[in-house]
N, C-alpha and C positions, 0 to 999 in steps of 0.2 A: 442461594445461588441457583440459577437456572442451568440445567444440564441437557445436552443433546443426546439423542439416541441414534447411533450410526449402525444400523443393522448389518450393513454390508461388511463392516470391519469388526463388529462385536465390541465396540467401545462406547463409552458415555462421557465425553469430555465436557468441561464447563463451556457454556455458550460464549462467555467472555474469555478471550485469551490474552495473555500478557506478552506484548511485543517488546523485545529487548534491544531495540535499536535507538531509543531516545532517552536513555537514562540521564539523570542530572549529571552535570560535569563540574569539575573543579576549574579554577582559573587556568591551569595548565592544559586543559582540554581532556584530561583523563576522567574516567568515571568517578563520581563521588560515591565511593563504595558503601560508606556508612548509610547515606540517605537512600541509595538504590536498594540496598539490602533491606532496609526498613520498609520500603515500598513493596518489594517482592514478598517479604514475610507477611505483610498485612493482606496482600492479595491472596496468597496461598492459604493463610489461616482463615480467610473469609470464603474459601471454597473454589478459588480459581485453580484449575488443574492442568491447563494447557499453557506451556511456556515455550515461546518461539524466539529463537536466536538464529545467527548465521555467521559464517566464516569471516566476512569483512566488517561486521558491525563494530562500531567504536574502535576502528583501526585494529581489529583483531582481538580486542580485549573483552568483548561481550561473552564469547563462549567460555573462556576460562573463569571469568567472574561468575557467570551463571552456574557453571559446574561446581564452584566452591560453595555457593549459597545453597544449592540443592542437596548438598551432602548431608545436611541436617534433617532431611526428610526421607521417608521410606521410598525406595525406588518405584514401588508399585502404586504410589499415591499421586503420581503426576505423569503427564504426557509431555515428553520433550521433543521439540521439533528443531531441526537445523537443516542447512542447505549446502549443496555442492555448487561452488561458484564457477559455473561454466564459462563465464567471461574471463576467468583467470587461467583456464585449463587448455593446454595444447596437445596433451597426450593422455592415453589411458593410464600410463604409469603415474603421471602427475595427479590424476584423479584419485588413484589408489593411495598415494602419499598423503594427499590432503584429507581423505577420509580417516586414515589412521591418525593423523595429527588432530583431527576433530575429536576423535574418541578419547585421546589423551587429554586434550584441553578440557573436555566436559567430564572426564574421569568416570565414564559409564561403560557398561558392556554392550548396550544397545541403545538405539534411538527409535522412539515411537513413530515419528513422522519425519521422513527424509525426503527433501525436495531438490529437484534440479532448479537452481536459483535463477529467477528473472529471465525466463526463456523468451527469445525473440527469433526472428527468421534466421539470423546468423548463428546464434548459439545453438539453436535446434539442429542446424546442419552439422555442427560440431558433435552434438550428442550422437547423431547417427553415424557420422564418419569415424568417430573414435570408439564406437561400440560401448558406449557408457551404459546403455540400458541393460544389456546382458550382465554386465558387472554388478549393477545395483540389484538385479534380480537374483544373482548369486548371493549377494549380501543378505537379501531377504530370506533365502533358503537356509542360510546359516543362522538366522535369528538375530543378526546384528542390526538390521533395520526391520521394523514391524510393518510399516506401511510406506509405500513408495508413491510419490507424486511430483508435482512441479508447481512453481510459481511463474506468473506470466506477465509480460509487458510488451505488447505489440498489437497489431490490428486483429480484428475478428477472424479474418481468413487464415491467419497463421495459427490462431487458437484452435480453429476447427480442424486443421491438419494435425496438430499435436494430439488433441483429445481423441481423434479417431484412430490414432496409430496403434493403441493398445488399450486394454482394460485397466485404467489407472485406479489406484486405491482411493485417491482424492486429488484435488488440485486447489490452487490458491490464486484468486484474481483480485484486482482492484475494483471496488464498486462503492459508490455512494449516490445520494439522491440527485446530484447535479452531473455526475459522470456516467449516466446510464447509456450514453451512445459512444463512449470513449473506450478504447482497447477492446477487451472481450465484451464488456457492457452487459445489458440485460439480455441481449441476443445470446451471448455466451452463457449467461446464467441459465436460460431456458434449455440450451443444449446440454448442460450438465444434468439437468433434470431428466431429459430424454435418455441420456447415457448412463444414468444412475452413478454419477461420480460426485461424492460428497464434496461440499465446498467450504473452504476457509476464506474469509474475506479480509483483505488488507485495505488500508486507507479509507475506512468507513467515515472518518471525519475529515478526510482530504488533508492529512498532515496538520490537523488543528484548524484549518481554515473555516470549517463549519461549526466551530465551537464559539465563534464570535463574529456576528454579522452586523451590517449597518442597522442603526436604531429602528428605522421604519420596517425593516424585514423582521428583526427580532420581535417587534411588537406583535406581529401576527401570531407567533408562538406564545408569548407571555400573556396576551389577552385570553388565549384559550386555556392555558395552564401556567400560572405564574410560579408554581412550586417545583418545576423541574428545570434542569439546565438546557441550554440551547443544544449542546452536544448530544444530549440524550435522544433527541429526535433523530439525529443522523444514525446513531447506533441502533435504535429501534427499527428504523427503515430497513436496514439490511438484515437485522436479526429476525424480522417478521417473515422473511422469505423462507419457505419450507425446506429448501435444500441447503440453506446456510447452516452449518453445524458449529462453526467457531467464528467469532468476530474478533479480530485482533485489534488491540489498541496499544499504540506505542506511547505508553505513559511516561511523562518526564517530571511530574511533581506528585507529591503525596496527595494533594487535593484532587488531582485528576484520578488517582486510584480510588479515592473515596467516592467521587462523583460517578465513576463507571460502575463501581460496586453497587451503588444505590440503584442504578438503572437495571442491573441484572439480578439484584437480590429478590425482588418481587416483580419479575419481568412480565410485561403485558404486550401482547401483539398490538400493532396499530389497528384501530377499528376503521371503518369506512370514512368517517368524518376526519379522522386524523390523517388517513392516506390522502384525502383531498387537500388537507392543510399543508402537508409536506409538498405535494405537487404544486400548490399555489406558491409556496416559498421558493421552490426550485425555479419556477417560471419567472418570479420576481428577480431572482438572482441573475438568471440568464438574460433577462431583458436589459440588464445593465452592462452587457458586453459592449465593447467599444467598436469592434468591427467583426466581419464574418470569417476571419481566418480560421481554417480548420486544421492547420499544422500539416498540410499535405506535402509541403516542402518542394512543390514544383518550381518555386521561385529560386531555389538554391542550386548550386552555390552562388552567392553574391560575388561579383568581381572584386569588391572592395572589402570582403570579409564580414559584412554585416550579418548577424544572425536574425534574419527577418522574422521567422516564426517564433523565435525565442523572445524577441522584443514584443511581438504582438501577444504572445501567451501571457507574459507578466502584466502587460497593459490591460488585457481583457479580464484577468483575474483580479486586478486591482479595481476595475470598474464593477465587477460582480460582488466582490467581498469587502472592498474598502480598506484593505490592510496596508496602510501607508509604509510602515517600517519594512514589511516584507517586500513590497514593490521596490523601494529604494535600494535595499540590499541586493535583490536579484538583478536590478539594473546595473549596479556597481560591479557585480560579479561578471557581467558580460564583457567588461574591459573594452578591448578594441573592436568588439562586435556590437557595440552600442549603436542605437539609432542615429545619434548625432553625427556619426561618421559617414552617413549616406552621402554619396556624390550625385544623387539624382539622375543617374544614367538612364533609368527606365527599363532596363533589360528585364527586370523581375515582373513588371506589369504585363508584358506580352505573354508571360507564361502562367499567370494566375487564373485558375479555373473559376474563381469567385469574382473576377473582375474588380478586385479591390484597388483603390487608388493608393498603392503602396507608398509612393514617395510622400504624398500628403499625410498619410497616416503615420509614417515614421516621424515626421515633424511634430505631429500631435502627441506621439509618445514622449518626445523630448520635452515639449511644453508641459505636459501633465506631470511627468516625473520630476522635472526641475522645480515645479511649483509646490511640491509636497513639503 
C-alpha cells in the first residue's frame, strides 16, 4: 500500500481512502452490513488507513456502522474522517449537538480529520455568522479533533475566499481528469500548493462514470495497457499530483475494493506518455458533449419550471460517457422539470451568454433520452 507523507500534520495516511457513502445495500435500502464489513476489513487488512464518513451518509447509518466495524481495530492504526453538515445547521448550539451525536455514533474519543461539509457560498456565510470556526478550533485544542478542514462544492472564487480565510490543516475537493475546470478544479489545486494546504480528493472516478467508457475511448487505454482497469487511470491521474495526500473512493462492491487496492499496492506515478494518453481520453470524452451549456443558470428560473441546466447536464454527460441507464434514471428523477414540458416561450434564450438555442436543444434532449 502506498502511503502519503504530510509533514504539515505529522501523519502518514494511506494514499487510498475508503469513502463510506456508497456501501452495498439490501433490498430495503439499508446497508448490507455483512458485505460492507467484509469490504472494509479487506481494505484495512490490506493497508488502507484513511476511513471517510459523514453525518448524512446512508440516511445517517454510515457513522454508527463504521464506528462498530472499527472497534475491532486499534484506534491508533487508522485515521477517521467525518464532517459537520452545515447544510443542516442553523445555530451554534445545533452544531455542538450534532458533533456530540457524531462522537457517540462513532464511539470514539476523537476524530482525526474533521471537515465542514460541502461548503458553498451560502453555507460558508453560515459558518462565519454562527461562529463555527472558533468552536471547531476549541475542539482541536481539547484534542477531540486532530485536524480541521473543509470539503467544497462551488465555484473557484468561493474556494479562494474560504482557503484564504485561515491556515487550514487540509481541505477536500472534487477533481478528476474531465472536471479540471469545474468547481475548484486545477486552479484550486494549484492554490492549495501555494498555500501549503494538503488535499484530499473526492469523486476521482466521477461517481463511477470514469470506470466504464464507450468502447472507442476505452480502447485508447486498453491498447496501451490491457492489464489494468479503466478506473485505475482516473485514480492515478489525481494521485500523481504532488499535493494530493488521500484519494477517496466510494467503493460499493468487493471487486471495486480489489481493483482499487491493486492500483495502490504498487502505485506508479503517471509518466509523460501516460499523462498525454489521459489528456487525449479527456478530450475525446469532452468532444462528445451535446452543447456548450456551462451550468451558469443565467437562464433560470424557467417560467414553466423546467430545470434547463439540469436537463443539459445529464444530456451532455450521456453524450460524453454513454451511460444509458444513468441518463434515463436522472431524466426520470427530474419529474415536472423534464425538457418535454418546455413551452418554447424563448425567455431563456435571451439570457444565455453562450447563445445556445435552448428550445431546440431541449427537444433534442427529449428525443435522445426517449430513444434510449
